[in-house]
C-alpha positions in Angstrom: -83.0 160.3 12.4 -81.1 158.2 9.5 -81.2 160.4 6.2 -80.0 158.2 3.2 -78.4 161.0 0.6 -78.7 159.0 -2.4 -82.6 158.6 -2.7 -83.3 162.1 -0.1 -85.6 159.6 1.8 -85.8 159.8 5.7 -85.2 155.8 6.4 -85.4 155.9 10.4 -86.2 158.1 13.0 -86.5 157.5 17.1 -88.5 160.2 18.6 -88.0 161.6 22.2 -90.1 163.6 24.6 -87.6 165.1 26.8 -86.0 168.1 25.2 -82.9 167.1 27.6 -82.4 163.8 26.6 -79.1 163.6 24.6 -79.5 162.4 20.9 -76.3 160.0 21.7 -78.7 157.7 23.3 -81.4 158.0 21.1 -79.2 156.9 18.3 -78.4 153.3 19.6 -81.8 152.0 18.9 -81.0 153.2 15.4 -78.4 150.4 15.0 -80.9 147.7 15.1 -82.2 148.7 12.3 -78.6 148.8 9.8 -79.2 146.7 6.7 -76.1 145.7 4.3 -75.0 147.9 1.8 -75.2 151.0 4.0 -72.4 153.1 5.4 -73.2 155.0 8.5 -72.2 158.8 8.4 -72.2 160.9 11.4 -70.7 164.5 12.5 -68.4 164.3 15.7 -71.2 164.6 18.3 -72.1 160.8 17.5 -68.2 160.1 18.2 -68.6 158.1 21.9 -67.6 154.8 22.5 -71.2 153.1 22.4 -72.1 154.3 19.2 -68.5 153.1 17.6 -68.6 149.8 19.5 -71.7 149.5 17.6 -70.6 149.5 14.4 -67.6 147.6 14.9 -69.0 144.9 16.6 -72.7 144.2 15.7 -73.9 142.8 12.8 -71.9 141.5 9.2 -72.0 144.0 6.8 -68.1 144.0 5.5 -65.8 142.0 7.4 -68.0 141.9 10.7 -68.8 145.0 11.0 -71.1 148.1 9.9 -68.9 150.5 7.7 -69.1 153.9 9.0 -67.4 157.2 8.7 -67.9 159.8 12.1 -66.1 163.1 12.9 -63.5 163.1 15.1 -64.4 164.4 18.5 -62.2 166.1 20.7 -62.3 164.6 23.8 -63.6 161.1 23.3 -62.8 158.0 22.8 -59.1 157.6 23.6 -56.9 155.9 21.8 -54.2 153.1 22.0 -52.1 154.1 19.1 -51.3 156.0 16.2 -49.5 155.4 13.3 -47.3 157.4 10.8 -49.5 159.6 8.4 -49.7 158.8 4.8 -50.2 161.4 2.4 -52.7 160.6 0.0 -53.1 163.8 -2.1 -55.7 166.5 -2.6 -59.4 166.7 -3.3 -61.5 169.5 -4.6 -61.8 171.1 -1.0 -58.0 170.7 -0.1 -54.9 167.9 1.0 -55.8 164.6 2.2 -53.4 162.1 4.2 -54.1 159.4 6.7 -53.1 157.2 9.3 -54.0 153.7 11.5 -55.2 153.6 15.0 -56.3 151.7 17.3 -58.7 152.6 20.0 -59.2 151.2 23.5 -61.1 148.2 23.7 -61.7 147.7 20.2 -60.1 144.4 18.4 -60.0 145.6 14.8 -57.8 149.0 14.3 -59.6 151.7 12.6 -58.2 154.9 9.9 -58.0 158.7 10.8 -58.5 160.6 8.1 -57.3 164.0 7.8 -58.7 166.6 5.1 -56.8 170.4 5.1 -59.0 172.5 4.0 -58.1 175.6 1.6 -60.7 177.5 3.0 -62.0 177.7 6.7 -65.4 176.1 7.6 -68.4 178.7 8.8 -67.0 177.6 12.5 -63.5 178.9 11.3 -61.9 175.0 11.3 -59.4 174.5 8.8 -58.7 170.6 9.6 -61.5 167.9 9.6 -60.6 164.5 11.3 -62.5 161.5 10.1 -62.5 157.9 12.0 -63.5 154.9 9.6 -63.4 151.3 9.8 -64.2 151.1 6.3 -61.9 148.8 4.4 -58.4 150.4 3.1 -59.3 149.4 -1.1 -61.8 152.8 0.1 -59.3 155.1 -0.4 -58.9 158.1 2.0 -60.3 160.9 -1.0 -63.5 158.7 -1.1 -63.9 158.8 2.7 -63.7 162.8 2.6 -65.9 163.1 -0.4 -68.4 160.5 1.6 -68.6 162.3 4.5 -69.4 165.7 2.0 -72.7 164.6 1.3 -73.7 164.3 5.2 -74.0 167.9 5.1 -77.4 166.9 3.0 -79.1 166.3 6.0 -78.8 170.3 7.1 -80.8 171.1 3.9 -83.4 168.6 4.5 -83.9 170.0 8.0 -84.4 173.3 6.1 -86.5 172.0 3.6 -88.7 170.6 6.2 -89.2 173.8 8.6 -89.7 176.3 5.5 -91.8 173.7 3.3 -93.2 171.6 5.4 -93.6 173.6 8.7 -92.3 170.7 10.6 -92.0 172.9 14.0 -95.5 174.6 14.8 -95.1 176.6 18.0 -98.8 176.4 19.1 -98.3 172.5 19.5 -97.2 172.5 23.4 -97.4 169.1 24.2 -94.1 167.3 23.4 -96.2 164.3 22.1 -98.0 166.6 19.5 -95.0 168.2 18.7 -93.4 165.3 17.8 -96.4 163.5 15.9 -96.8 167.2 13.9 -92.7 166.3 12.8 -93.5 163.1 12.2 -96.2 163.7 9.8 -93.9 166.0 7.9 -91.2 163.5 7.6 -93.7 161.5 6.1 -94.9 164.1 3.5 -91.2 165.3 3.1 -90.9 161.7 1.7 -93.6 161.9 -0.5 -92.0 165.2 -2.0 -88.3 163.8 -2.5 -89.8 160.4 -4.4 -92.1 162.6 -6.7 -89.2 164.8 -7.6 -86.9 162.3 -7.7 -89.1 160.8 -10.5 -89.3 164.1 -12.1 -85.6 164.0 -12.5 -84.9 160.8 -13.5 -87.8 161.1 -16.0 -86.7 164.2 -18.0 -83.0 163.2 -17.7 -81.0 163.1 -20.6 -77.8 162.1 -20.9 -75.2 163.6 -20.7 -75.9 166.4 -19.4 -76.7 165.8 -15.6 -80.3 165.7 -14.4 -82.9 169.0 -13.8 -82.3 169.7 -10.1 -86.2 170.1 -8.7 -87.1 172.3 -5.8 -89.2 171.0 -3.0 -90.4 174.2 -2.6 -91.7 174.6 -6.1 -92.7 171.3 -5.9 -94.9 171.7 -2.6 -96.6 174.9 -4.2 -97.5 172.9 -6.9 -99.1 170.1 -4.9 -100.8 172.8 -3.0 -102.7 174.9 -5.5 -103.9 172.0 -7.6 -104.6 169.1 -4.4 -108.6 170.7 -4.3 -108.9 171.0 -7.9 -107.9 167.2 -8.2 -109.6 166.0 -5.4 -112.8 167.5 -7.4 -111.6 165.6 -10.7 -110.5 162.6 -8.6 -112.7 161.6 -5.3 -111.2 159.4 -2.5 -112.5 156.1 -4.0 -110.0 156.0 -7.2 -107.2 156.0 -4.9 -108.1 152.5 -3.3 -106.9 150.6 -5.6 -103.3 151.7 -5.0 -102.9 150.8 -1.5 -102.4 146.7 -2.4 -100.5 147.5 -5.5 -97.1 146.1 -6.0 -94.4 148.7 -5.5 -93.2 147.9 -9.5 -96.5 149.1 -10.5 -96.7 151.8 -8.6 -92.9 153.2 -9.6 -94.1 152.8 -13.1 -97.1 154.8 -12.8 -95.0 157.6 -11.2 -92.4 157.8 -13.7 -95.1 158.0 -16.4 -96.9 160.4 -14.6 -93.5 162.4 -14.1 -92.6 162.4 -17.9 -96.1 165.0 -18.4 -94.3 167.8 -16.0 -92.9 170.7 -17.0 -89.3 170.6 -15.3 -89.0 174.1 -15.4 -91.8 174.5 -13.5 -90.6 173.1 -10.4 -87.0 173.4 -10.8 -84.3 174.7 -8.2 -83.5 178.7 -8.8 -79.8 179.2 -8.0 -79.2 182.1 -5.8 -75.8 183.9 -5.0 -74.3 182.9 -1.7 -75.6 183.8 1.3 -73.4 185.9 3.5 -71.9 184.5 6.6 -73.3 184.8 9.9 -71.6 183.7 12.8 -73.7 181.6 15.5 -75.2 183.6 18.3 -74.1 181.8 22.0 -75.7 182.1 25.2 -74.0 181.7 28.6 -74.3 178.6 30.7 -76.7 179.7 32.9 -79.6 180.9 30.4 -78.8 177.4 28.9 -79.4 175.4 31.7 -82.3 177.4 32.9 -84.5 176.0 29.5 -87.4 173.8 31.2 -88.2 170.2 29.4 -92.2 170.5 29.1 -91.8 166.5 29.3 -90.5 166.3 32.6 -92.6 169.4 33.9 -95.7 167.2 32.8 -94.0 163.7 34.6 -93.7 165.6 37.5 -97.5 166.4 37.7 -98.4 162.9 37.0 -96.0 161.5 39.6 -97.6 160.4 42.8 -97.2 162.7 45.8 
């Protein structure tokens, strides 16, 4: 899945029926959808050679490669050489330094950005290392700040589950579950678009724009949707099917100005207490059976 933190929208998704299939293999087709002006940011699970090669050689966004930032994985890939460390000052969360690195089999060199945190992460890490092929004029502090925005995708998954019920337990068939999840993604994009419109319509500089809660926005739509269909039957909406996107955007902004931002604003609360993740032994984890594989075996000839 590709999530754009600037717009708050999900731009691409690759679905896999097999619960045991690695996300790394599913992510490879997403490289075909890269567009100029994008910077791809991924966690350490997506640091294998195949993805790094795709970012480094395919396309021609910046100097013949796709700009990417990925967190370093402990075991792969191997480095051919490492340069000297250079101090790069501080960020809001810690001190930063960088070095030039060369990966085995890669023509271009990459940069390793090391962020030494003032406070540990939830997993207890005090140091985060990032690899990037962004040009040198993008400072190490900027790279660290960009990677910090990757955590917004975790909040997006939480809202998908709590607000839009993307994981319905009764949908036992893999394709039904994927369909339900994809519909939830489309609904999320609609909510995110409306929320961004409300934020921009009521933005009064130099104050920051109001922060819209997708939870409160979804409740507002749910409570008034049935009445809206009575007042405006479906025949009144057909005119917008072929409308120009700019016309639709202008109309959405006009409607957003009539929404009271306080009714859909986020409610700030105290930080949640840290809860350690629970783990199971390897035997229990491997005992999971993918429904897609069971169905494939039943369809296979004897």
